[in-house]
N, C-alpha and C positions, 0 to 999 in steps of 0.2 A: 754141347759136344756133338749132338746130332746135326745141329746147324752147320758146324764146321765141316763135318763129314759130307753133308749134302753140297756145301759150297765147293769142296775139293772135287767131288764127283761131277759137278757141273762143269768145272774147268777141264777135267779129263774128257768129258763128252764133247766139249767145244773143240778140243784139239783133234778129235776124230772126225770133225765135220769136213766136207770136201773143201779143197783149196778155194774154189770160186765163192763158196758160201762165206768163208772166213774173210775173203777180200771184200765182199759186200758189207760185212759187219764193220770192218775197219773203215772203209770209205763212208759207210752210213754214219758212223760216229763223227767223222770229219764234217759231214753235211749237217749233222745235228748242232755242232758248234757254230757253223755259219748261221743256221736258223736262229739259234739263241742270241747271237750278236745282233742280228737284224731286229729280233723281237725287243731286245733291250733298248736299242736305238729308237725304234718306233714308240715304244712305251714311254721312254723319257721325253721324246718330242711332243707326244700327245698330252702327257701330263703337264709339261711346261707351258703348253698353249692354253691351259685353263685360265679362266678369269682370275685376276688377282695375283698371278705369279710374278708379274713385274720383271725384275732383273733376270730371273731364270728364263723367261720367254725371250728376252733380248739376247741371251747367250746361246740359244738353240741354233742359229745359223752356223755356228762353229762346229756343231756336233758331227754333221755328216762328213765334213772335210777332215776332221780329226780322226774319225773312225776309219776313213779311207786311208789316211796317212799311217795309222796304226797297222792296217792290213798290209800295206806295202812294206812297213818295217818288219813285219813277221816273215814276209817272203824273203827279204834281204838277209834277215838273221838266220834263216834256215840254210843258207849257203855259206855260212861260216865254216872254215876248214875243219874245226873240231867237231861240228855236227856231222859233217859228211864222213870224216874218218871214223868216228864212233859208230855210226850206223852201218857203214860199209864193212868194217872189220867184224862187228858183231854178227851181221848177216852172214858173212863168210864162215864164221865159226859154226853157226847153227846149220847152215846148208851142208857143211862138211860132216856134220853129225846126222845127216839124212833127215833133217827137219825142214819144214816149210815155214820160215819165219815171216809171215805176212805182216805182222804188227810191230816189227822192231822199230821202224821209223816213227810210227804213231806213239808207241810207248815212250821212246826217248823224248820226243817233242812235247808230249803231254807232261812228262815229268819236268822238263826244262821250263815250260811255260807255266806250270803250277806256281813256281816262284813268282813269276810276273803277275799272275792273277792275284795271288795272296798279297803281294806288295800293292797292287792296284786297289784292292779292297781296303787295305789299311789307309792308303792315301785318300780314298773317297770318304772313309770314316774319320778323317782328320788326325790320324796318328802321326805325330811329329817324329817318331823314332825312325820312320822309313828314310827321312831326309838325312838322319845321322848315319845310316848304313850306306847311303849313296855318296856321302861327302868324303873325298880323299883325305887320308891322314887320321880319320877317327878310328877308335878301337873296334867298333862294330864292322866298319868297312874292311879293316885289316883282317879280322877273324874270318869273316865270310869269304874274303878274297883268298885266304890261305886254304880254307876248306874246299872251295870250288876248284882252284888251280891244283891243289894236291891230289884230290880225287880224280880229276880229269887227266892229269899227267900220269898217275900210276895206272889208271885203267887203260889208257891208250898205250902205255908202255907194255902192259901185259898182253893186250890184243895184238900189238905190233910184233912182239916176240913170238906169240902163238902162231900168227899167220905167216911170220917170217920163216918159222920152222916148216910150215906147210909149203911155203914157196920153195924152199930148198929141196924138199922131197919131190915136189912137182917138177922142178927143173931137172933133177936126177932122172925122174921117170921119162921126161921129154927126151933127154939125151939117149936113154935106153931105147925109146921108140924109134928115134932117128937111126939107131944102129940096127934096127930090125926086130926089136923086142916088142912086148905087149905091156899094157898097163894092168897091174895087178890090184886087187882089192887092198885098200889102205895106202896106196901110193900117193894119194892126194890129201892125206890127213896128217896133222901135226903129231909127230911121235918123237921118241928119243928123250934126251935129258931136258930140253926146254919144255916139252909137253908135260913131263912128269913134274917139273919144277912149278909150272903154272896150274897144275891140276887142282890143287887146293884153293888158291886165290880165285880161280874162275868156277869153282864148284857150285857156287850159289847163282851163277848166271846160266841157268839151265833152260829157261823159257824166255820168249820175247818180252813178256810182262815184267821180268826181273830188270829190264833195262829202264823201266820207269824211275826206279830209285837212282840209278846212275844219272839219268837226265836231270832229276831234281837236284842232285848234289853238284852237277855241272853248273846249274843255274844260280847257285847260292852266291857266287862271286860278284854279281852285278858288274862284271868286268868288261862289258861291251858298250860302246856308245849307243847302240840301238836300244838296248834295254833301259839304260839310264835316260835316254832321250824320251822314251815312251812315258816313263814315270814323271819326268819333268813336265811333259806335255799334259799329262793327266792333272797334275797339280795346278798348272796354269789355267786349264779349262775349268777347274772347279772354282777358281777365283773369278773367272769371267762369267759365271752364272749358269754353266751347263748343268743340267739336272743330274742327280746321282745315278739314275738308271742309265742314262746316255754315257756317263763317265765309265760305268762298269762295262759298257760295250767296247771300250778301247782295248783293255787287255784281252777281252774275249775275241775281238777281231784279230788281234795279234796272234793269239793262240790258234784260231781257225786257219789263218794263212800258213803259219809255221807247220801245223800238223798236216795240212794238205801237201805241202812240198816235201816234208820229211817222210810222210807215208809213201808218197809216190817214189821218192828216192829209194826207200827200203825195198819196195816191191820190185822196182827196176833192177836193183842189185841182186835180189833173190833170183829173178829170172835169169840174169847173166850167169850167176854161179851154178844154178840148177842145170842150165843147158850145158855147162862145161863139165860139171862133176858127174851128171847122169849119162853123159856121152863122152867119156874121157878120150877114147881112141881118136875121135874126130876133132875134138876141141881142146886137146891137152895144152897146146901152145897158148891159146886164148886164156885158159884158166890160169896158167903159170904167170902170164903177163899181168892179168888183172889182180891176182893175189899179191904179186910183187909190188904193184902200184899201191894197193891198199895198205900193205905192211909198211912200206917206206913212208907213206903219208902219216900213218899213226905214230911211227917212231920219231918222225920229224916234229910233229905237233907235240908229242910227249917231251922231247928235248927242249923246245922253246917254252912250254908251260912249266916244266920243272925248273928250268933255268930261272924263269921269273919268280917261281915260288921261293927258291933259295935266296934270290936277291932280296925279295921282300921280307922273308922270315928272319934273315940274319943281318939285314942292312948292309949287304955286300956292295962294294964299289968297284969291283974288278970289271974290266971291259967286256968280258964274255957274258956273264950273267946279266949285266946291265943292258947289253945289246939284245939278249934273248928276251928279257922282260919287256923291251920296247917294241918287239916285232908285232906288227899289226897284220893279222892273217884274215881279216874279214872278207875282203874282196878276192883273196887268193883261192877261196873255196870254189869260185866260178871257174878258175883255171883247172882245178882238179876235176870238176864235172865235165869240162870240155875235153880233157884228156881221156877220161873214161868213156865218154860218148864216141870220141874219135876211134878209140881202140875197138869198141863194140861195132861201130859202123864199118870199119875196115874188115873186121872178122866176118860180119854178115855178108859184105860184098864179095869177099874171097870165097866164102862158102857157096854163095849163089853162082859165082862164075865156075867154081869147081863142079857144081852139080850140072850146069849146062854142058860143060866139056865132057862129062861122063855120059850124058844122054845123047850127045851129038853123034 
């Protein structure tokens, strides 16, 4: 009991640390994952180069290229639209509650990639059941797919509605300011019927670390070509004689790349929302627009995900859920990132030009 109390106290103390210190911890953890992947790769290569290793040594030229490919796959996977929507909307919720959610992206990404690491370890260990989960049409694949899509769809629906409510309040406040009024405390927070309705479902999502579980459940579906491709690549590399340590570097490199991009995304969105919420009189329009984009993206992803969920769960053949289930949003995440960066860039440029005009 004392240990649990000390553990809870440690977390509370961590949340009192300065923002810069917590950012160093988050990116330090990302750096540690990179170092671990490199150490595993080097250890596997050196071990395979020992006398008498034969086939293993012959397979080692593959290792470096495969690890690099896994790293690029992690970067690509981090820009899936559901990743970005989950991280952005969660970050908006925490910032609106006057928290500084430095590790939202890291926690989500680590949870999501934990599934990949676990599956990679099982593949290296020779567990045949991983292949059953990856194969379309099997019971395991269907169950995990339903869990992953159901959780992600419902979570994004809740976040989309929550931030949609905040968007409506911010839009109303913006119209009030345009009419000569001022921003009042609470004008940028989600309130009313929707906020009360979602209070209980979101009550357990109080800290960025709670997003780890959400990310883990997101990843259970094995529903992206990137994840499946990585595991297939790991299996093929094991048959080619790549050492077990070097094989374990593949999912770890994937994790390192994904946590780097997702952590950066989370911190960038935190800065965007903080600048808008902590200075609402100057950046109310920017806050309203960014909140609206995040809410719409979450609701759109939720609709496509839940459509695919119902299509798969009940074997529906109607054109709507069939189309929703077939929508591929992997590359569309880059479009969302481009839109958010464009909005941020335009807002920064307008702010700089306005500042110059006032000093002239």
